[in-house]
N, C-alpha and C positions, 0 to 999 in steps of 0.2 A: 546535452545535450540542446542545440539550438529547435531541432523541429522535431519535437519528442514533448511532451507534458513527462514530468520525472518521475511520476506514477508509471503512466506507459512506459516510462524505458524499464524502469527498477524488473516489470512485471514482463516485459518481455526476454531481460536478460537470465530472471531466474531459469525462464523453461526454454529457454536454451541449454544453461548451467545444465539443469534438472536433467534434461534427454539428454546431452553426453553421460553425464554422471550415471545414470540409469543405464546406459544402452548395454549391452553383451561386448559391443564392438566400437568404446570411445573412438578409436581413431575414425572408422570409417563413418561417426557419429561426427566428428570434426570436420573432416573431408566436404560434410553432407550441407555442413552449415555455413561452411564457407563457399560453397557453392550455389545456395541458394541464397546467398550477398550476390553472386557474381563477380568473386573477386580472387585473385589468384595468390598461390603461397606467397609469391614476392612481394606483395602490398598487405597483407598481413605479415610477415614475417616482421617487415620492417618498421610496420607500428608495434608489435609488441620487443620490437630490438633484441630478436635473434633472427638467424639464419633462416634462408628457405628449408635447407637440409633437412636441419635441425625439425622444424615444421614438418615436411617432408614423412619423419621418420615414426615422429608419432601418427598421424595422418594414417602412416604401413602398422602400424600397432607394434613398432619397434623400440618403443618406451610410453610408459604409464604416467597417462596426464593425471595432477596434482589437482590440487584447490589451487591454489598460485596461480599455474598457469591456463588454468580454466576462465579462471577468472579475468587476465590477460586477453586470453584467446576472445572471448563473449565482447568483452569492452571494444575492441580491436576494431572487429564487425560492425557494431554499432556506430564507431564512429568515423571508420572511414566512409562509411555507407549516408552517414550527415553527411562529409565532408564533399561527397562524390552526386550528392543529392539523387541516390539512384530509389532513394523509398523503400525500400524496403521493408525497413521497418515497422513501416507505417501501418504498408501491408499485415504486416503481424498483430500490430495493435487491433487491425479493421477484425481480421479472421477470428482473435480471439474474445474479440467483444472487450476489450480493453476499456475503462472509463479514462475519457483524456482530461474531464474535466468537474468541478467541486468537490477538488480536495486542496485543499490548502498546507496541511502540512502532517507526518505519521512519522512516528519511531518507533524503537521498541525502550523500554527505561531499563535503568542500568540492574533493578533487580525486579524482583515480582511487587507490583503493590495493592495493598488490598483496598475494598473501600473505604477505609477509615480517610486513610491515602490520600483519596482520588478528592476526597470531598475536604482536606485541609488544605489541598494545592489549588484546587480552583474555587475557593472560597466557597462548597456549595451548600446547599440546603435540600437535604432528604426528601423527595415527594411520596418514594413511595418506603414506607417502611419494613414489611414483611415482604423478606427475602431469603433465599437458603445462605446459611453462614459458612464461610470459608471462601467467601468472591476473591477472586486475585485476576491483573490485570497484568499480560506481558508489556504492552504496548499502547499507544496510540492513534486514531486516528481523526485529523475534525477536518470536518466537511463543513463547504457551503452550502444548506440546506438549498438554498433557492436556486441554486442553478443546478443540486445532485436533484434536483426533483424536478425542475422545469428544461431539464438541458438533456436527460441520462435515458437511455433508453429503460423498460426494465430489465432486462436481459445484464446492461452496464451497471446496472441499480446492484440487482442481485449479485454481481462478479464483484465489486466492491466490498457488498456484505459480507461476502464468504470467504475474503481475503482477511478479515478481520474478527475471526472469533477467538475468546478469550481476550480481547481487547474491550481499551473503553474507546468506545464512538461519539464524540464529539459534536453538537450540530448546532453550527452558527447560524442568525439570521435570523430567529425560532420568533415567532409573532406569540403564537398557543401553545405550539407545540401538536397540536393534534398531525399534521401531513409527515413528520419524519419518523411518531409514535405508529400509524400508519402502515405505513414502507415496513418498517421493520416485522409491525405484524404477521404479515407476508411475507416475509423471507423467513427459509427456510434453517439456514443459521442466524444462529444471535450473538452479539457483543454478551461480556457479561457485566458491561457498566454504561450505562447511559448520562450522555450529560448533554443539557441543555442549554444556550444562553442567548439571549434576547430577550425572554420575555420581562415585563416591566412591574405590570399589572396583574398578570394574573397565569394560572396556567389551563389549560383547556381541561376539564375533570376527564374528559375522556384519555386525553394521555395519560395520564396515572392512572383507567382502571385497565386502559391498553399496558401498559408497566406488568401491573399485578396480577392480568392472563399469564404475560409470558415470564412472571418473575424475576425480572430485570429491577434490581436498582437503578430509581432516573435522579437525578439530581441536578438542580437547577444552581449553574455559577453566579452567580452575583459580582462576579470582576466587572471592570468599564469600560472593557477592550477587548475585540478580539486576539491582538497583538499581546498583552499583559496573558490572554489565557494561553497562548501558543509560549510566550516564555514560561512560564508558572512548569505547565507540560514538560516543555526541555531540561529545565533546571532538574527533574530528574533523570534526566539520560545519560547524563555523563559524557555528551556531545551536541553537536548543533543537530537540528533534525532534518529529517528529510522534507526538503519543501518545492512546495510547486511557485511560483513566481505568480 
């Protein structure tokens, strides 16, 4: 998508797909979302590579949409919307409070990773050792902490944190670590592990104390660059990361 940040695009797609799957009448939900985007059956069907009569059958409940069909349908809505410049997707982003800045990379791991795995992957130093045993992470989100803290509203920041439970949150461009840890402290949803990247001389003692209060492992990555950090994490996903330029 050219007009939407990838994170926002994915969040909107998941929201629409979830609404269709959980609906008592998936066909009616398909029609509702197509009409929200002000698209005809012909427009959506053409992008999906099916006939308009086939799409009509799904909307009328004569056929039941599977996961593959719903994925193609949602993709068609968002792509055609972007091409036509009607910006219905952007309106959804705003209505849902989805953050559109600050996220550098995010992806799921190919298998759950332990804290020890994460420390090795990021060349990390564990700053707070007294953590609950058995912690695992199922994915990661790398955040530009300066953009996230200065450009996101409090609700958007909460939405971002709330979308990543049982994950590693990596804060980059950190000077001493206080601001990111304060943000995590006031969030109701906590990540499994926090990695900070940037401090070269010292990490603020308050950052470590906040990690202790929340019992979240706090790791300092010693890698030289954010690019290297992202590449290391991606190597554990078995594929390409979900990147925002």
